[in-house]
N, C-alpha and C positions, 0 to 999 in steps of 0.2 A: 656452407651450409645452409639453407633456409628455413624459415623456423615461424610457424603459425604459432600464435597467441598463446594456444593451448601448448599445447608439448615445449613453448618456450615457459611457463606458469611450471609444468611435471619438471625440468630440468632444473629449473629454480628448485621448487620445494625439497629435490633429491640432494640439495646441498645446503652449507651451511652460511646465512648472509651474517656477517658477522655485525656486530649491532651498529657501530660506526657508521660505515654504509648504507645499512637501510633509510630511504624515504620519512620523511616525518606526516603524521597523520593528526587531524585532530575531533578528538570523540568525546564525543557525553559523556556523564557521569554513571549513566544506566549500564555503561559497559563494566562499570567495579560494582556496581549497586544489585543490576539483577542476578536471578540466581545464576541463573543457564547462561545466559549474555554473559557473565566473569568468567564462563568455563569457554566459551567459544570466542570473548577475544583476544588468547592465546592462536588462534587462527590469523589475528593481525599483526599480534606480534613478531611472528615469526616474518612475515616480509617487512612488516610498516614499523618506526621507532611513533608510538602513540603519547599523542599528550591530549589529557585528558581538557573540558572546556574550563575548567576550575583553576587547574595548574596555570591558565595562556592565559586567563585574568588575571594570575595571580603575576604573572613579569610578559607583558605583549611584547616589550620590547627585543626578548631573548627568541619568543617561540616565531612570533610570525615570520620574520624572513625565512624561515627552515619550513614552511607547512608545506606540503604539493597536494596533500588531499584531503578533503573530509568527508568522514563516514559518518553518512547521516540514517539515521533510524529513530520512526517516529516523530520524523521535522525537526529534530536534535540533534545537535545544534544547526538554529534558525540560522539560515541562509542570509541573515541580515547586509544589505548596501555594505553599512560603516565596518562591518564586520571582514566581507570578501574586501574591499580596499584596499584595507589594513594588510592581507595578506598575498606581495608581491609574486612568491614564488608556485602559487597557488596551481596546481595542473587540472583538479577533474573534485566534483564531488559527485563520489560513489555512493544514491538511494539506496536503498531497501527498499523495496515493493515497485509495484508498479506505478501508483498514481502519481506526477509530479507535476502537480497544479499548485504545492504547495511551492514550484520553484520557479522566477519568472527566466526564463531562459535566455531571452531578446539580452537581457540586462549581463548575464553570467556570460555568455556566449562573446559580449561586446570585449571582457574582461580578459575573453580566450583561454577560460575554464571551458573544460567540457562535465557533462552530465552524462551521469549511467543509471540508469534501475535494473528489475529482476524478474523480467518476465518469464510467466509459466511455472516460478516457483511456488507463487500460493495457490495456484490453481484448487488443487485438490485440498486445503483448507478452505478456501472460502466457498468451495463447492458443499465441504462438509455442515461450517456454521450456517449458509441457508436453509440447509433440509432440514438442520438440527431446529431451527429460530422456528420453521416451517409447522413440523411436526410439536414442538411446543406450544403455540398457537391455538394451532388445533383443537391437542389432546385426541380428540375424537375423528379419527379421518374417513368418513363416508366413503364406500370404496368406490363409486359414480363420480367424485368431483374431483376437479379439473387442475388442472394448477398451467399456471402462465408465465413463462420465463422468457424474459426481456432481454437482452444480450446480441451485441456491438463485438466483439472480439473474441480473439480464441483463450485469453484466459480463464473467461468465465461459457465455456464449452461444457465444462464436466454435469453440473446438474442436469442438465439435456439426454445425458449416458443413464442415468440414476432413474431418470424419470421413465416408468415404464406405458407403453401406447402412446407416445406423444402426438401428436398433432399440429403442424406448420399453420401459423396463422398469415394472409398474406399484409399486415398491416395490424399499426398496432391499437386501434379502436377495437379490432375485431377477437385481439387478443383480450382484452378486455372486458369484453358484454360477456366473451363466453368461459372464463376461469373464476374456477370459488378461492384463489390462492395465484395472488400474482409476486413473482420475486425479477427486481429488478438486480442483475450485476452485470452492470455497466460503467468503467473508468469514468473520474468526474471528466467532463471534457467542455467547451461552449456551446456544442452539439446536445448534450444530453443535461447540463443543468436547466434543472428547470422541466425534465421530460415531464413527470405526472406531477397536472394539477387542476383544479377545481373544476375544469373539463373533463378532463382523463377519467376524475373519482364519479363524473354523478354516472359515466357510461359504466362502472361497477356494480357488483349484485350487490346489493344488501347485504346479504352474507358476506361477503366475499375478505378476505384478506391481504392484508397488501403487507411483504416481507423485504420492508425496507425504506426511506422515509417518506411520511406521510400526512396530510391540512389536517393540526388540529381540527376547524367544525366538520371534516367529514366525518372522524372516528367521535364525535360529540352528537352530530345528530343523527349515527345512526346510515351516513349513504355507506360506507366500509364498513364494515364489522369488527375488525381489530389493523392493526399495524406491528410488526416484529423487526425489531430495528440495530443491526450495530455498528453501523455507521449512521451519527448525527449532525444536523448544522446548530450552531454551533455545536462544537464539542474541545472540553465534555457542555454537556444543557446544563442553564446550571439552575440549581433548587429551584425556584419559582417556577420553571418552566410548565406550560401547560402539560404537554406529554409527560409528564413525572409524577400527574396525579390525575391521569386517566386508565381506569383498572384493565382496558381491552387495546394495552401496550405493553410489551414486555422489549426489556429496551439491555443489551449488555455493552459493553464499554470496550469496541475496536478492538474485541478478541481474535478475528476469525481467524488471525492468521500466526496467532500465538502460540506456535504449538514448536517442540524441541526439532524436528526432522525440519520443517520449513525453516524455521528461525537457524538453523547452521547451513542448512542449503544455499538460502540465501545472504549469509553473512562471503559461505563459499565465494560464491558469484561476485559480491560486491567486491572482492579483493581480489580476483580474477581482472574485473571490470577495471579499476585502479592501477591495477602492477601497470596493464599495459598501456594504461595516460601518458604515466609519470615515466617509463620508458618510451613511449613514440612509438610505440606498438597498434596496429588497428584495433579499435575498441572494442569488445564484443555485441556489447547494448548500449551506446551511445545514443543521446536522444536529442533530437535536433527541435528546431521552431521550427513548425509549421508554414 
């Protein structure tokens, strides 16, 4: 009987896997320290024998040959070249979330290691934090104010469905000129890096709010009215960063997807991806170099 990845995974879930038969996976300390991650770590342990990064560092010679998967949340454990080279049995890095700009796909692929992500899982939570930041920044929103949403992927389509009476703009410049609020909901790629610069900010209304990263000078000079951020660069911001001292900036610490429901589904997809990779099955969400 030919099994798909999902049917194989369901069949596996319905059987008891002996501890000695489980593949080993490297995880960060967050899985034992974070309140609900500690609970969700049971999803990993059903199918993998987990080794914390702290345990690994205490005896790398013992653990390194056995590790077949890395479960990465919030870029931890970091995929340092020295670490990856020390894991001869590594088959997959299962990344939690959509963005993989912190992973060198070419280098990782050269080691014969797969990379996976969890597309679609964070869409609702991303929309929630975007709309929440917009409302919190504005406080009082006039009924005729316009919200511009710049998006290039299906992961970010949900805010469009929540905004009433949306009008399509043919290009970015038109959107910037017309909008009272501009929400950037894009993955970090070479094409989107530096998407908003001095020229783009100068096109915006002086009363406009940018819901994402913005130039300090534009905020200080009144080129735009305010910025509301859940993601910054660098992250976290240094304590003396100018953005932290501006009264027209609202910053949350990259918690847009930090809900129990979102994280649980993320972990489920990570496990499914990793299990497929270590067993030589088709990988549902494999990311390959462009």
